[in-house]
C-alpha positions, 0 to 999 in steps of 0.5 A: 540097077538104073535110076529108072523105075518099073511101071506096074500096069493095073491095080487089081489083085495080081498087081497087089502081089507084084507090088509086094514083091517089087517092094521087098526088092526095093524097086521103085514102082509107078503104078498105073490104073484105070478105076478108082475103086481098084486103085483105092483097094490097091493103095490100102493093101500096098501103101503105094499111090496109083496114077489114075486114068489108064496107060494111054492118059499116062503116056500123054504126060510123056514120062521117061521110059521105064526100066521095064513094065509089068502088065497086070490087066484083064485079058480084054485090054491086054493086047491094047496095053501091050501095043501102047507100051511097044509104041512108046518104046518099052521093050522089056515087058512082063505079062 
């Protein structure tokens, strides 16, 4: 596996389950979320930090492109999240 990590977009209940699986596989994961309440709960359950502010704010920091991204967001922001990832050059996306 590459030295790149996996981006987990979202910090709700589904993201918690993905994080548990990724952790059991030993995969380095960057969790990107919007709200502090769900991020706090996510961190309590997984012990992983959450980058707050949402995907678009995170992309403005110009991070290295991930190995892949897992999208675990609500349907109301699914299309815009996918478009942001594609525009950034992330082509391996699970949603």
